[in-house]
N, C-alpha and C positions, 0 to 999 in steps of 0.2 A: 049266206048259205051257198049261193050259186058259186061264189069264188072258192069256197072251201071244197065243194064237190069237184070243181075244175082242177084244183091243185091235187086232190087225191087221185083223180083220173090221170092227170099228167104224170104224177109220181109213179103210178102203176105202169104207164107206157114206158117211162124211162128205165125202170128196173126190170121189166119183163124182157125176156130174151126169146123172141120168136125163133122158130126152127131155121128160117132163112133171113138172117139179119144182115143189113149192110154194115160195112166198116168204113173207116176213113180211106182205106186202100181202094175200096169200090168207088167212093166219091172222087178221089184224086184221079182215077182212071177215066171218069166221065167228063172231067173239066175240059180237056182239049176239044171234045165234040161239042160241048156247050158253047165254048168260045168261038168255035168255027160256025156252028149253026144250032141254035136252040131247038130247031124243028126236027133235028135228028133224034132217033129214039134215045140214045144215051144222054144227049144234051138235054132233052126234054125230061128224062127221068131225074137228072141232077136238079134241074130247076124245080120240078114237081116235088121232089123230096125236101128241098130247102123251103119251099113255099108251105108245104104241109106242116113242117115243124114250126116255122115262123108263125103261122096262123093259129096253131094250137097254143103256143107259149106267149104270144104277144097279149099283154093285158093281165097276165098272170105272173110270169117270171121276169118280164121286162116290159117296158112301155115305150115303143118306138115313137118318134116324132111323127106328126101328121105329114103325109106325102111321101114317106119312104116307099120305094117301089120294090117289087120282087127282084128286079135286076140288081138293085143296090144291096139287098140282103144276100143275093148270090155272090156278088163281088166281095162282101164281107167274109163269107164262108170260104171263098177261094183264097183270099189273102191269109186267113187263119190257117187253112190247111197247108198252104205253101210255106208258111212260117213255122209250122210245127210238125215236120215229117216224123218225128219220134212218136207221135200220137196216132198215126194212121191205122194202127191195129185196133184202136178203140172203136166202140160202137159209133156208127154214123150219127145217130140222134144226139148223143152226148156231145159230139164234136160240133155239130151245127148249133146246138143250144149254147155251148160255151162261146162260140164265135159271136152269136147274136147278143147274149147277155153281156159280153165284154164291150160290144159296140154301142148298145142302146142303154139309156138310163133306166134305173129301177123305177117301178111304179110308185107313185106317192100314196102313202097310207091314208085311208079315209076314216081313220079313227079319231 
C-alpha cells in the first residue's frame, strides 16, 4: 500500500505544473556554476534539485545500486542534458527522472 501511495504522489508531482516550474534550460544554465563550485547558489540549487528528484523516485521508479552518490546522480543528469539539447524546454523534473531511470536499473518486483 505504501508503494502504491508513493507512486500516486509521485505521478501527481510529475504531471502537476507549478506556477514557477524549472525547465531543462534552467538546469543547463546552472551546470557551469555547479561544476565550478557546488557551494554557489546556482550550483547548490542544481545539486539540490537533482537530489530531491532522485530521493523521491529511488525505490519507486528505479532502484539505484548501493553506494551511488549525489555527485554521481548529478553527473548522470549533466551528461543526459548535454546529450539532449532538444529537450531543454521540457520540465526539469521529467528530464532528471528520464536521466536517472535510464542510468539505474528498474526495481525488482516483490510479487
